[in-house]
Backbone bond lengths (Angstrom), bond angles and torsions (degrees), N, CA, C in turn:
res aa  C-N    CA-C-N  psi(-1)  N-CA   C-N-CA  omega(-1)  CA-C   N-CA-C  phi
1 M - - - 1.468 - - 1.532 109.05 -
2 E 1.326 116.39 128.13 1.454 121.03 -178.91 1.529 110.51 -75.59
3 A 1.336 113.54 164.54 1.466 119.16 -176.32 1.519 111.63 -60.01
4 S 1.334 117.10 -40.64 1.458 119.67 -179.03 1.526 111.40 -65.22
5 E 1.339 116.38 -36.76 1.460 120.49 178.61 1.525 110.72 -67.65
6 R 1.336 114.71 -40.68 1.474 118.01 178.31 1.519 110.63 -63.54
7 T 1.320 116.84 -40.58 1.463 120.85 179.24 1.526 110.97 -62.95
8 T 1.336 115.81 -43.83 1.456 119.99 178.82 1.530 110.93 -63.07
9 W 1.341 116.04 -43.32 1.463 121.13 -179.85 1.525 110.71 -61.16
10 R 1.335 115.86 -45.45 1.471 119.79 -179.75 1.532 110.73 -65.22
11 S 1.337 116.11 -38.85 1.457 119.45 178.77 1.518 111.26 -63.48
12 E 1.334 116.36 -41.07 1.454 120.01 179.53 1.527 111.28 -66.06
13 I 1.328 116.22 -42.09 1.468 119.87 176.99 1.521 110.33 -62.53
14 G 1.336 116.77 -43.80 1.457 120.29 179.10 1.519 112.57 -61.79
15 S 1.321 115.25 -40.72 1.467 119.19 178.97 1.525 110.84 -65.35
16 A 1.332 116.25 -41.53 1.463 120.08 179.73 1.521 110.91 -63.82
17 L 1.335 116.38 -41.40 1.462 119.98 179.02 1.529 110.92 -67.39
18 T 1.327 116.47 -34.93 1.461 119.89 177.06 1.522 110.79 -64.48
19 V 1.326 116.13 -44.00 1.465 120.11 177.19 1.523 110.26 -60.42
20 L 1.337 116.47 -44.03 1.458 120.50 178.31 1.527 110.53 -61.13
21 G 1.327 116.70 -42.17 1.457 120.56 178.84 1.519 112.02 -60.61
22 W 1.340 116.55 -44.63 1.461 119.45 178.22 1.522 111.83 -65.44
23 L 1.331 116.64 -34.90 1.465 119.94 177.81 1.528 110.36 -64.27
24 I 1.335 117.17 -43.51 1.467 121.18 178.22 1.529 110.07 -61.46
25 V 1.322 116.39 -46.19 1.463 120.27 179.78 1.522 110.85 -62.10
26 A 1.331 117.08 -40.63 1.465 120.26 -178.83 1.520 111.37 -64.97
27 V 1.333 117.29 -42.44 1.464 120.76 179.75 1.529 110.41 -63.36
28 L 1.327 116.22 -45.43 1.461 119.55 -178.98 1.530 111.05 -68.80
29 A 1.319 116.83 -34.34 1.464 119.70 176.89 1.521 110.82 -64.75
30 S 1.347 117.43 -33.04 1.465 119.70 177.45 1.519 111.17 -65.72
31 V 1.327 116.93 -34.10 1.463 120.76 176.71 1.525 110.12 -66.47
32 V 1.332 115.66 -43.69 1.470 119.99 178.69 1.529 110.46 -61.81
33 L 1.325 116.86 -44.10 1.461 121.08 -179.67 1.523 110.90 -63.56
34 A 1.339 116.61 -45.20 1.463 119.98 180.00 1.524 111.27 -61.60
35 R 1.315 115.92 -38.96 1.462 119.10 178.69 1.520 111.18 -66.32
36 A 1.327 116.77 -34.97 1.461 120.35 -178.29 1.521 112.13 -71.01
37 I 1.339 117.38 -34.62 1.470 118.97 -173.36 1.519 113.72 -103.87
38 A 1.333 118.40 -22.20 1.472 119.73 -177.65 1.522 109.23 -158.67
39 W 1.326 114.79 66.39 1.465 121.06 -172.54 1.532 110.76 -56.69
40 D 1.330 115.70 116.87 1.469 123.86 176.20 1.525 113.79 63.53
41 R 1.319 118.55 20.20 1.457 120.60 179.61 1.524 112.55 -92.83
42 W 1.332 117.13 -6.01 1.458 121.93 173.72 1.520 107.33 -120.81
43 Q 1.312 116.55 137.33 1.460 120.96 -170.99 1.522 113.34 -57.85
44 I 1.326 117.67 -49.74 1.463 119.48 -175.55 1.519 110.91 -61.00
45 F 1.336 116.92 -38.96 1.458 119.16 -179.04 1.523 111.64 -75.44
46 A 1.322 117.79 -29.45 1.462 120.35 174.88 1.529 110.26 -60.58
47 N 1.333 116.03 -41.70 1.465 119.61 178.35 1.518 111.93 -70.39
48 L 1.323 117.37 -39.06 1.459 120.13 178.82 1.519 111.21 -68.02
49 D 1.339 117.45 -38.06 1.464 120.70 178.32 1.526 112.11 -60.37
50 A 1.333 115.91 -30.14 1.464 119.66 -178.99 1.519 112.42 -66.67
51 A 1.330 116.77 -17.67 1.467 120.19 -173.36 1.526 112.22 -115.98
52 V 1.337 117.83 32.45 1.466 119.49 -174.09 1.526 112.35 -62.25
53 E 1.346 118.08 -25.39 1.468 119.25 179.87 1.522 112.08 -64.13
54 V 1.328 116.87 -32.75 1.469 120.25 -177.77 1.523 112.82 -112.42
55 L 1.330 117.21 -24.63 1.469 121.07 -175.36 1.518 112.13 -58.28
56 F 1.326 117.97 -38.65 1.450 121.65 -173.42 1.528 113.36 -91.30
57 L 1.317 118.28 1.13 1.466 119.97 -178.82 1.525 113.01 -59.36
58 P 1.350 120.05 -35.74 1.468 118.17 177.01 1.529 113.76 -58.27
59 A 1.328 117.40 -26.80 1.464 119.72 178.98 1.528 111.02 -63.14
60 W 1.325 116.88 -33.24 1.468 120.18 177.97 1.517 111.00 -67.68
61 V 1.329 116.46 -38.32 1.464 120.43 176.66 1.523 110.00 -64.15
62 V 1.332 116.02 -43.45 1.468 120.26 178.20 1.522 110.17 -61.78
63 L 1.331 117.06 -42.06 1.467 120.99 -179.83 1.521 111.00 -58.59
64 V 1.318 116.77 -48.32 1.465 120.73 -178.99 1.523 110.84 -65.47
65 A 1.336 116.33 -47.15 1.466 119.95 -177.55 1.524 111.17 -65.64
66 A 1.331 117.37 -41.78 1.463 120.37 -179.93 1.526 110.75 -66.24
67 G 1.331 116.73 -38.98 1.455 119.22 177.16 1.512 111.75 -64.11
68 A 1.342 115.94 -43.01 1.471 119.38 178.56 1.513 111.42 -64.04
69 G 1.341 116.88 -34.07 1.455 120.66 -179.23 1.512 113.87 -91.24
70 R 1.340 116.83 4.30 1.459 123.47 178.94 1.525 112.27 58.78
71 R 1.326 115.62 35.53 1.465 120.28 170.24 1.527 106.29 -92.58
72 W 1.335 115.79 83.08 1.452 119.79 -167.13 1.526 113.10 -69.09
73 W 1.325 118.28 -36.63 1.454 119.70 177.87 1.526 110.83 -64.42
74 L 1.321 115.53 -42.71 1.463 119.35 178.00 1.526 110.57 -65.94
75 A 1.323 116.30 -41.11 1.471 119.87 178.60 1.527 110.58 -62.02
76 G 1.331 116.61 -40.55 1.461 119.63 178.84 1.510 112.59 -64.80
77 A 1.342 115.76 -42.21 1.467 119.12 178.62 1.520 110.94 -64.47
78 A 1.328 117.16 -42.04 1.466 120.74 178.57 1.520 110.82 -65.20
79 A 1.339 116.90 -36.84 1.470 120.34 178.54 1.519 111.13 -62.29
80 L 1.337 116.77 -38.02 1.463 120.01 177.89 1.529 110.92 -63.93
81 I 1.326 117.26 -41.78 1.460 120.82 177.97 1.528 110.01 -63.92
82 C 1.334 117.09 -41.08 1.463 120.38 178.57 1.528 110.86 -62.85
83 A 1.325 116.34 -39.48 1.467 120.04 178.80 1.520 110.77 -64.28
84 V 1.335 116.31 -37.91 1.464 119.98 177.59 1.521 110.18 -63.61
85 Q 1.333 117.32 -42.74 1.458 118.89 178.78 1.522 111.68 -61.21
86 V 1.322 116.51 -42.10 1.469 119.94 177.38 1.517 110.33 -58.48
87 D 1.335 116.25 -42.86 1.463 120.42 178.60 1.528 111.16 -62.67
88 Y 1.346 117.12 -38.59 1.453 120.87 -178.88 1.523 112.15 -68.14
89 V 1.336 117.66 -43.51 1.469 119.81 -170.67 1.523 113.40 -93.95
90 A 1.330 117.58 -14.53 1.464 119.65 -176.67 1.525 113.52 -57.39
91 P 1.353 119.93 -44.15 1.473 118.29 -179.09 1.523 113.02 -58.88
92 E 1.315 117.74 -38.01 1.462 120.59 -179.84 1.527 111.00 -69.17
93 I 1.328 116.59 -41.79 1.464 120.39 -179.85 1.520 110.85 -68.62
94 L 1.325 116.98 -40.20 1.462 121.28 -176.72 1.528 113.09 -79.83
95 A 1.337 117.12 -1.57 1.468 120.34 179.25 1.520 112.87 -74.07
96 S 1.324 117.32 -10.16 1.472 120.81 -179.88 1.525 110.41 -61.74
97 S 1.325 115.32 138.17 1.461 119.99 -179.87 1.527 109.43 -149.82
98 P 1.330 117.96 151.75 1.460 120.40 178.21 1.525 111.24 -71.67
99 I 1.303 115.99 154.18 1.458 121.19 176.51 1.526 108.20 -82.87
100 P 1.323 118.09 123.29 1.476 119.38 178.52 1.522 111.46 -57.56
101 A 1.296 116.49 144.64 1.468 121.02 -177.91 1.525 111.26 -58.64
102 A 1.324 116.64 -37.52 1.462 119.44 -178.42 1.525 111.55 -64.27
103 V 1.325 117.15 -32.63 1.467 120.54 -178.75 1.520 111.18 -65.41
104 R 1.311 117.19 -34.72 1.469 120.56 -177.79 1.522 111.93 -63.13
105 A 1.327 116.80 -22.50 1.462 120.66 -179.81 1.525 112.53 -92.95
106 E 1.341 117.59 -2.84 1.459 120.29 -177.68 1.522 111.78 -79.84
107 P 1.323 117.49 152.71 1.472 120.29 176.11 1.525 110.13 -59.03
108 S 1.321 116.59 145.10 1.457 120.12 -177.40 1.525 110.38 -139.55
109 F 1.334 114.94 164.64 1.458 121.20 174.63 1.524 108.55 -142.20
110 K 1.337 115.55 166.95 1.460 121.06 -176.05 1.526 110.36 -106.38
111 L 1.341 114.85 132.56 1.465 123.08 -179.45 1.525 109.69 -112.69
112 F 1.324 115.45 139.84 1.474 121.83 173.44 1.524 107.47 -127.36
113 D 1.345 116.43 122.58 1.473 120.49 179.36 1.520 109.53 -126.13
114 A 1.347 116.17 137.33 1.460 119.77 179.81 1.519 111.55 -152.90
115 N 1.321 116.49 137.07 1.452 122.16 162.76 1.523 105.66 -92.83
116 V 1.343 116.25 109.59 1.469 119.81 -170.98 1.526 112.64 -87.59
117 Q 1.318 118.11 -5.62 1.461 126.04 175.73 1.527 112.46 76.98
118 L 1.313 112.95 133.09 1.461 122.44 -173.80 1.517 113.81 -54.97
119 D 1.327 117.67 -44.22 1.468 120.94 -174.71 1.526 113.20 -98.21
120 N 1.331 115.95 22.02 1.466 121.44 176.35 1.526 107.39 -96.91
121 Y 1.318 116.93 102.05 1.469 120.46 -168.50 1.525 114.10 -89.19
122 S 1.304 118.39 -10.09 1.466 120.60 179.37 1.517 110.49 -114.91
123 M 1.322 116.17 124.73 1.452 122.14 176.91 1.533 112.00 -95.37
124 A 1.328 116.76 12.96 1.470 120.15 -175.02 1.524 112.00 -58.38
125 G 1.340 116.73 -41.27 1.462 119.15 -179.71 1.510 112.39 -65.39
126 Y 1.329 117.50 -41.22 1.461 120.62 177.88 1.523 111.05 -68.61
127 I 1.314 116.72 -37.25 1.469 119.99 176.97 1.519 110.10 -58.79
128 A 1.340 116.65 -43.07 1.467 120.36 178.00 1.525 110.74 -62.43
129 Q 1.324 117.47 -40.79 1.461 120.23 178.93 1.529 111.43 -64.90
130 L 1.319 116.28 -42.07 1.461 119.74 -178.89 1.522 111.80 -66.21
131 R 1.314 116.70 -34.02 1.469 119.74 177.35 1.521 111.52 -65.52
132 V 1.321 117.07 -28.67 1.461 121.08 178.59 1.519 111.04 -84.06
133 Y 1.338 116.72 -42.85 1.460 120.46 -171.00 1.526 113.53 -84.17
134 H 1.318 118.53 -33.21 1.470 123.19 -178.92 1.536 112.25 52.23
135 P 1.333 117.82 63.75 1.466 118.94 -179.03 1.517 112.18 -69.77
136 D 1.323 115.35 156.02 1.458 121.63 172.61 1.527 111.05 -89.89
137 V 1.336 115.98 -25.28 1.463 121.82 178.35 1.529 107.55 -136.73
138 L 1.315 116.33 130.57 1.459 122.97 -178.26 1.522 109.41 -121.66
139 T 1.325 117.26 129.56 1.469 121.41 174.68 1.520 108.61 -126.80
140 I 1.326 115.49 127.00 1.462 122.25 -178.48 1.526 108.36 -124.36
141 E 1.331 116.15 129.11 1.457 121.05 174.02 1.530 109.78 -110.01
142 E 1.316 115.13 156.24 1.469 124.14 178.28 1.533 111.35 62.50
143 S 1.321 115.66 35.83 1.457 120.56 -178.78 1.524 111.21 -86.24
144 Q 1.315 115.14 158.36 1.453 123.72 175.26 1.529 108.97 -116.09
145 P 1.333 118.58 158.90 1.473 119.75 -178.34 1.517 113.43 -52.93
146 D 1.335 117.32 -37.18 1.458 119.97 -178.53 1.521 112.24 -68.14
147 D 1.340 117.75 -24.34 1.465 120.17 -179.88 1.524 110.54 -62.84
148 L 1.334 116.89 -45.13 1.457 120.46 178.85 1.521 110.63 -61.14
149 W 1.325 116.92 -41.91 1.464 120.39 178.13 1.524 110.77 -60.59
150 Q 1.328 117.37 -41.41 1.470 120.23 178.83 1.526 111.20 -63.20
151 F 1.330 116.62 -43.72 1.466 119.85 179.51 1.533 110.63 -63.44
152 E 1.322 116.35 -44.29 1.458 119.79 -179.09 1.524 111.45 -67.11
153 S 1.316 117.90 -41.65 1.466 121.60 -179.86 1.516 111.39 -63.23
154 A 1.339 116.35 -33.81 1.463 120.19 179.68 1.521 112.54 -78.93
155 G 1.338 117.11 -11.31 1.460 121.12 177.06 1.510 115.40 81.33
156 V 1.356 117.22 10.04 1.468 118.01 -176.22 1.522 112.73 -80.77
157 L 1.338 117.32 -5.52 1.462 119.93 178.08 1.530 112.62 -105.01
158 K 1.327 117.67 7.21 1.464 120.61 -177.58 1.525 112.36 -58.65
159 S 1.321 115.90 -37.02 1.473 119.28 -178.62 1.518 112.33 -87.41
160 L 1.354 117.03 3.84 1.465 122.26 -178.74 1.528 108.63 -123.18
161 P 1.336 117.28 72.62 1.469 120.47 -170.77 1.523 115.02 -75.51
162 Y 1.326 117.27 -18.16 1.463 119.74 -176.48 1.527 108.69 -93.90
163 R 1.329 115.85 123.02 1.463 119.96 -170.44 1.521 111.38 -131.36
164 F 1.313 114.01 149.66 1.464 121.68 163.02 1.512 106.88 -141.20
165 T 1.324 116.64 130.61 1.458 120.13 -178.34 1.521 111.06 -134.70
166 I 1.320 115.66 149.38 1.462 123.48 165.93 1.531 104.79 -121.19
167 P 1.331 117.82 97.16 1.467 120.61 -169.29 1.527 113.71 -92.33
168 C 1.331 117.07 33.67 1.465 118.21 -172.93 1.524 110.90 -146.24
169 C 1.274 114.80 -162.50 1.469 124.00 166.13 1.526 112.96 65.26
170 G 1.324 116.91 41.65 1.454 119.72 174.84 1.509 112.46 59.72
171 S 1.347 115.58 -117.41 1.465 119.63 -176.08 1.515 112.82 -79.13
172 R 1.338 119.61 -1.27 1.460 120.71 -175.06 1.517 113.30 -102.40
173 G 1.312 116.42 29.88 1.447 118.77 171.11 1.520 110.84 -76.58
174 F 1.323 116.60 140.76 1.469 122.74 178.16 1.517 108.99 -127.38
175 I 1.326 115.64 145.17 1.463 122.18 165.99 1.524 107.17 -129.12
176 V 1.316 116.00 125.00 1.463 121.43 170.87 1.519 106.33 -123.02
177 A 1.316 116.33 122.39 1.467 121.86 179.41 1.522 108.30 -130.82
178 S 1.331 116.21 137.41 1.455 119.50 -170.87 1.520 112.13 -143.83
179 R 1.321 114.08 147.91 1.464 120.30 171.58 1.531 110.10 -73.40
180 Y 1.323 115.59 -21.27 1.458 121.92 -175.14 1.526 110.09 -110.19
181 P 1.327 117.79 153.18 1.470 119.89 -178.78 1.527 112.93 -59.92
182 L 1.322 114.42 144.27 1.461 123.01 175.24 1.523 107.98 -113.15
183 G 1.312 117.17 139.09 1.462 118.98 -179.38 1.513 112.59 -149.22
184 H 1.346 115.02 167.05 1.461 123.06 175.36 1.533 111.63 54.66
185 V 1.327 116.00 51.17 1.464 120.55 -176.01 1.522 110.30 -81.16
186 T 1.328 116.93 131.93 1.462 123.07 171.65 1.520 108.68 -132.05
187 V 1.336 115.85 150.18 1.459 121.40 -177.06 1.520 108.99 -124.38
188 S 1.327 116.69 131.34 1.461 122.30 175.37 1.518 108.96 -105.74
189 S 1.341 115.98 137.84 1.460 121.02 -175.20 1.520 110.85 -135.66
190 V 1.312 115.59 157.43 1.462 124.17 169.38 1.516 107.21 -129.95
191 D 1.317 116.62 126.72 1.468 121.79 -177.97 1.526 111.53 54.79
192 G 1.335 115.94 36.68 1.455 120.63 177.16 1.510 115.32 79.43
193 L 1.339 118.25 2.53 1.460 121.94 -179.10 1.524 109.60 -109.02
194 A 1.330 115.91 123.23 1.460 120.57 -179.34 1.522 110.43 -67.52
195 Y 1.324 116.20 136.87 1.464 120.34 174.60 1.524 112.33 -126.81
196 L 1.332 117.37 -12.51 1.460 120.45 -178.08 1.519 109.93 -147.32
197 V 1.318 116.25 124.68 1.461 122.75 174.46 1.528 107.24 -112.92
198 K 1.324 116.61 118.45 1.462 121.55 -179.70 1.531 108.74 -109.95
199 M 1.314 115.44 138.48 1.461 119.66 179.59 1.518 109.46 -156.29
200 K 1.321 114.78 173.50 1.453 121.56 172.29 1.527 108.34 -103.39
201 L 1.310 115.86 137.04 1.459 122.18 175.38 1.523 107.53 -109.65
202 E 1.337 115.21 113.54 1.463 120.67 -172.06 1.527 109.93 -93.61
203 L 1.335 115.07 89.51 1.461 121.27 179.53 1.517 110.22 -78.77
204 P 1.322 118.04 163.54 1.472 119.55 -179.29 1.526 113.56 -60.52
205 T 1.329 116.78 -31.18 1.468 119.07 -174.42 1.525 113.71 -99.38
206 R 1.343 117.67 -20.06 1.463 121.11 177.01 1.522 109.00 -174.70
207 T 1.307 115.74 163.92 1.465 122.01 177.25 1.525 109.16 -100.09
208 I 1.339 115.99 134.90 1.462 120.55 179.74 1.527 110.02 -124.00
209 D 1.314 116.03 157.74 1.459 120.78 170.79 1.521 108.89 -76.11
210 F 1.326 115.14 139.04 1.455 121.13 -177.92 1.525 108.14 -135.55
211 W 1.339 116.04 116.97 1.463 121.68 -177.77 1.522 109.59 -118.36
212 V 1.334 115.59 136.48 1.465 121.46 176.98 1.527 107.90 -118.66
213 V 1.332 116.27 132.11 1.464 122.46 -170.79 1.521 110.85 -120.71
214 H 1.333 115.74 140.21 1.471 122.02 164.51 1.514 108.24 -150.97
215 T 1.326 116.31 103.96 1.452 120.93 -178.27 1.526 111.15 -91.22
216 T 1.328 114.45 164.49 1.454 121.10 173.43 1.523 110.10 -63.60
217 A 1.322 117.30 141.74 1.463 120.38 174.33 1.527 109.45 -69.84
218 P 1.336 117.96 142.72 1.467 120.46 -178.13 1.527 112.38 -78.16
219 V 1.316 115.57 62.80 1.464 122.23 177.06 1.521 108.23 -133.84
220 N 1.329 116.47 160.72 1.455 120.66 178.57 1.519 111.00 -65.48
221 P 1.347 119.10 151.76 1.465 125.46 8.95 1.528 114.18 -94.83
222 N 1.344 117.82 -7.44 1.466 119.49 -170.94 1.516 112.46 -115.61
223 W 1.348 116.35 34.86 1.456 117.74 -172.64 1.524 112.49 -66.52
224 N 1.341 118.05 -24.84 1.463 119.03 178.40 1.524 112.33 -65.78
225 D 1.343 117.00 -23.67 1.463 119.89 175.56 1.525 110.95 -60.96
226 W 1.337 115.86 -29.54 1.472 121.20 179.89 1.524 110.36 -59.25
227 N 1.333 116.65 -49.16 1.465 119.72 177.38 1.519 111.02 -62.40
228 E 1.322 116.88 -42.18 1.464 120.25 -178.65 1.530 110.84 -62.95
229 E 1.324 117.00 -39.31 1.466 120.33 -178.84 1.522 111.77 -71.23
230 L 1.323 117.89 -44.40 1.461 119.89 176.10 1.524 110.63 -60.88
231 D 1.324 116.20 -41.49 1.466 119.66 176.55 1.530 110.73 -63.76
232 G 1.348 116.48 -34.64 1.457 120.23 177.79 1.516 112.08 -64.51
233 V 1.332 117.04 -42.37 1.464 120.39 175.77 1.522 110.03 -60.75
234 Y 1.328 115.89 -45.63 1.473 120.67 179.91 1.529 111.36 -59.36
235 R 1.337 116.65 -47.42 1.468 119.69 -177.93 1.526 111.19 -61.92
236 Q 1.320 117.27 -38.90 1.464 119.16 -179.47 1.524 111.30 -70.84
237 L 1.321 117.13 -33.63 1.461 119.57 175.09 1.524 110.88 -64.17
238 V 1.326 116.20 -42.82 1.467 119.97 179.67 1.520 110.46 -66.87
239 K 1.327 116.71 -41.37 1.467 120.96 -176.87 1.529 111.82 -70.86
240 D 1.329 116.73 -48.27 1.465 120.69 -173.73 1.523 113.11 -89.48
241 H 1.331 117.01 -27.66 1.472 122.66 -176.61 1.530 110.92 43.78
242 P 1.340 117.27 58.87 1.466 119.63 -175.80 1.526 111.71 -69.45
243 R 1.307 115.61 128.49 1.462 122.53 176.69 1.520 108.06 -147.48
244 P 1.310 119.33 132.93 1.461 127.07 -7.75 1.525 110.83 -74.88
245 L 1.335 116.03 155.97 1.460 121.30 -172.77 1.523 111.02 -137.83
246 L 1.336 114.55 139.01 1.462 122.71 168.16 1.521 106.96 -123.94
247 M 1.332 116.90 128.53 1.455 121.82 179.92 1.523 108.37 -130.09
248 A 1.340 116.36 136.58 1.465 120.11 -178.99 1.517 109.67 -145.58
249 G 1.334 116.03 156.05 1.451 119.59 172.90 1.507 113.60 142.69
250 D 1.329 113.66 -169.11 1.461 123.33 -179.26 1.526 108.45 -98.11
251 F 1.321 116.42 103.34 1.458 121.88 -178.87 1.525 112.01 -85.72
252 N 1.330 117.11 -11.67 1.466 121.23 -173.61 1.524 111.28 51.25
253 A 1.325 116.57 33.29 1.465 121.85 -176.63 1.520 109.37 -153.38
254 T 1.324 115.13 156.56 1.453 122.35 -179.85 1.522 109.80 -127.08
255 W 1.327 115.94 -176.69 1.465 120.71 175.33 1.523 111.24 -62.56
256 G 1.313 117.65 -16.93 1.459 120.48 177.98 1.504 113.80 -79.58
257 N 1.328 118.15 -8.95 1.465 121.79 -176.39 1.521 111.95 -100.87
258 R 1.321 115.28 140.02 1.462 121.94 -176.84 1.527 112.35 -57.12
259 G 1.359 116.78 -47.56 1.458 120.15 -175.75 1.512 113.01 -63.11
260 F 1.331 116.94 -39.01 1.465 119.34 -179.89 1.521 111.06 -71.53
261 R 1.333 116.36 -38.18 1.462 118.55 177.59 1.527 110.67 -64.56
262 A 1.339 117.07 -34.21 1.463 119.57 176.62 1.524 110.55 -63.93
263 I 1.328 116.97 -41.53 1.465 121.29 177.82 1.528 110.30 -59.39
264 L 1.324 116.88 -45.91 1.459 120.09 179.26 1.527 111.67 -64.49
265 S 1.327 116.93 -29.53 1.466 120.45 -176.50 1.521 112.92 -67.23
266 T 1.336 117.56 -12.97 1.462 120.67 178.85 1.526 111.75 -80.38
267 G 1.331 116.65 2.92 1.454 120.50 177.16 1.510 114.61 104.81
268 L 1.340 117.00 13.73 1.457 120.32 -179.92 1.533 110.81 -84.30
269 T 1.322 114.88 151.87 1.460 122.18 177.30 1.520 109.26 -106.65
270 D 1.324 116.29 128.32 1.465 122.10 174.06 1.526 107.37 -81.79
271 A 1.332 116.92 114.32 1.464 120.71 -171.20 1.522 112.55 -61.03
272 A 1.326 117.87 -43.70 1.465 120.10 -177.74 1.527 110.35 -63.79
273 A 1.332 117.17 -45.23 1.458 119.98 178.94 1.526 110.88 -64.47
274 A 1.331 117.21 -41.04 1.459 120.90 -179.53 1.516 112.02 -63.58
275 R 1.318 116.51 -32.68 1.458 120.73 179.64 1.531 112.53 -91.81
276 G 1.335 116.67 16.15 1.458 121.18 175.24 1.509 115.11 74.98
277 Q 1.341 116.94 27.15 1.456 120.47 -179.77 1.539 111.52 -124.61
278 P 1.341 118.38 53.08 1.466 119.68 -178.20 1.518 113.61 -65.88
279 F 1.332 116.31 -20.69 1.463 119.42 -178.07 1.529 111.88 -105.94
280 A 1.325 116.59 24.43 1.471 120.92 173.56 1.529 107.61 -81.16
281 F 1.325 116.06 72.60 1.462 122.02 -171.73 1.531 110.84 -68.35
282 T 1.337 115.11 146.38 1.469 120.00 -174.42 1.525 114.24 -117.58
283 W 1.346 118.01 -7.34 1.465 120.13 -176.60 1.521 109.00 -147.72
284 S 1.334 118.52 141.24 1.449 128.68 -5.96 1.522 108.99 -106.60
285 Q 1.312 114.96 146.82 1.459 120.79 176.41 1.528 112.23 -78.52
286 E 1.334 118.06 -8.76 1.457 120.46 -166.49 1.525 114.75 -104.66
287 F 1.335 117.95 7.69 1.457 118.59 174.88 1.530 109.51 -76.21
288 P 1.316 118.60 125.47 1.477 120.23 -179.83 1.530 111.02 -58.79
289 L 1.319 115.58 129.61 1.466 123.61 173.70 1.529 114.07 67.49
290 L 1.334 117.76 6.92 1.457 120.53 -179.77 1.529 110.45 -123.56
291 P 1.332 117.27 143.34 1.468 120.01 172.54 1.522 109.05 -77.98
292 P 1.338 118.63 171.78 1.468 120.00 171.42 1.524 110.46 -55.35
293 L 1.334 116.71 144.05 1.462 121.31 -173.23 1.525 114.40 -117.51
294 I 1.352 118.04 -10.53 1.454 119.98 178.05 1.520 109.92 -139.00
295 R 1.339 115.60 160.52 1.471 120.97 -178.62 1.521 107.94 -116.93
296 I 1.336 115.85 98.96 1.466 120.68 -177.49 1.526 112.58 -110.39
297 D 1.321 117.84 -6.60 1.469 122.89 176.70 1.525 107.50 -103.95
298 H 1.321 115.89 130.03 1.463 118.89 -169.65 1.520 112.34 -138.29
299 V 1.335 114.51 155.88 1.458 123.28 165.64 1.525 106.39 -121.43
300 L 1.333 116.22 122.13 1.453 122.17 -178.36 1.519 109.65 -119.75
301 T 1.329 116.23 149.34 1.464 120.20 -178.46 1.515 110.63 -138.11
302 A 1.328 115.00 162.16 1.460 121.41 174.70 1.521 108.99 -156.50
303 G 1.313 115.69 154.79 1.456 120.01 178.11 1.516 111.85 71.95
304 A 1.322 116.09 -135.06 1.460 121.58 -172.97 1.522 113.08 -84.60
305 V 1.342 117.47 21.94 1.466 122.33 -179.49 1.526 108.77 -111.65
306 T 1.333 116.78 130.04 1.463 122.13 179.76 1.520 109.62 -136.79
307 V 1.321 116.75 129.53 1.458 120.57 172.08 1.523 107.77 -84.34
308 T 1.327 115.83 119.10 1.463 119.84 -177.42 1.520 112.90 -92.94
309 S 1.325 117.54 -21.07 1.463 120.88 174.29 1.519 108.28 -152.71
310 I 1.334 115.94 147.62 1.457 120.65 -178.88 1.520 108.59 -150.65
311 A 1.323 116.16 145.32 1.463 120.71 -179.13 1.520 109.01 -151.62
312 T 1.329 116.39 156.49 1.457 121.84 173.50 1.518 109.27 -113.01
313 H 1.328 115.30 154.57 1.461 121.69 -177.92 1.530 108.77 -141.81
314 A 1.310 116.00 155.11 1.459 120.38 178.82 1.525 109.93 -59.46
315 G 1.325 116.87 123.80 1.458 121.36 177.46 1.519 109.09 -83.42
316 P 1.316 119.39 110.80 1.468 121.76 -173.46 1.532 112.12 -64.09
317 G 1.322 116.89 111.57 1.454 120.97 177.97 1.510 114.69 84.25
318 S 1.311 117.71 4.41 1.464 121.85 -178.42 1.521 110.41 -115.35
319 E 1.339 115.75 159.33 1.460 120.29 171.54 1.529 111.10 -73.79
320 H 1.328 116.54 -20.54 1.466 121.85 -173.64 1.523 111.81 -97.64
321 R 1.318 116.09 139.74 1.451 120.10 163.51 1.524 107.64 -75.50
322 D 1.328 116.71 146.92 1.463 119.02 177.44 1.529 109.92 -94.44
323 I 1.325 115.29 170.75 1.454 121.81 -173.07 1.513 110.26 -126.86
324 T 1.324 115.86 135.13 1.455 121.22 168.75 1.527 107.90 -119.10
325 A 1.317 115.72 144.37 1.465 119.73 -177.91 1.519 110.23 -149.66
326 T 1.312 114.71 146.32 1.462 120.97 170.55 1.528 107.53 -101.62
327 V 1.331 115.25 126.18 1.466 121.12 -170.74 1.523 108.71 -117.99
328 A 1.318 116.12 118.89 1.473 121.42 177.44 1.526 109.04 -97.63
329 V 1.338 115.54 139.91 1.462 121.19 -179.43 1.525 108.24 -130.49
330 A 1.312 116.74 121.56 1.456 120.64 178.96 1.524 109.59 -66.54
331 P 1.328 118.44 132.47 1.469 120.45 176.50 1.513 111.25 -61.22
332 R 1.306 115.52 153.85 1.463 118.76 177.92 1.527 109.92 -67.01
């Protein structure tokens, strides 16, 4: 290949990469614009907003490549997108805080939360996990009637005699099992599907509010229910202002979503972010060759409740990783 041919070839490759870079910037800019004018009000952008930690990473590649190739306008546009991503994710990253010394001496209990997935017919993997972890409080979303039978037959609920279940409604089955008494249970629903179970958890040292969440996924045909349910959680937090509070479950939302940020704005602490694990992603385990890319399963606290440790684990047969947490509660 002659020098002129090589020059032409390189120029064509450079032009193609420049076009690709502008296309990436344009797509990401549309997400930024949609968020500015109608945050999570369109389905596609609601899903993209959930992945802001990874969605904007291509802009960094464009920034570096454009700078190396002296495409300054493209580099500037990519830099603006990168700055927007920093603005989006900074609050979650900066939410990390040390555990006060006094909290470490407070009574605590162990929580296990999992979305076991509607079409996951064997609970054997979760049974094995429960035998190892021995939680004091268990919350299961997307359960089926047979799941409870499997747990009971295996004997892993013997130490958790207090129960509340919703054994129906497709993906809206719930199991709550506790070593401690549960009381004053109420259920909130949209279109007949439960999304929030509120109850009192009567610990030896004090009683706390305990809420379990499972919202609709933001996909057709009922994705608008997702916004309504997140807004419903927010309104009840504002109205009731429950303190102390422990909340757990599958929110189908991240810090990138308007509804979840509204929930946090009521003064709740995101346990994973507080413990320095904002990127402990929980969904989906089932993408080939990829780890989970978003964190839609959460443990939130308020008042005299503090999560002192939290971890995620492979959810056997589910798209979701499950969560274990140690929860400290200040005595009254």
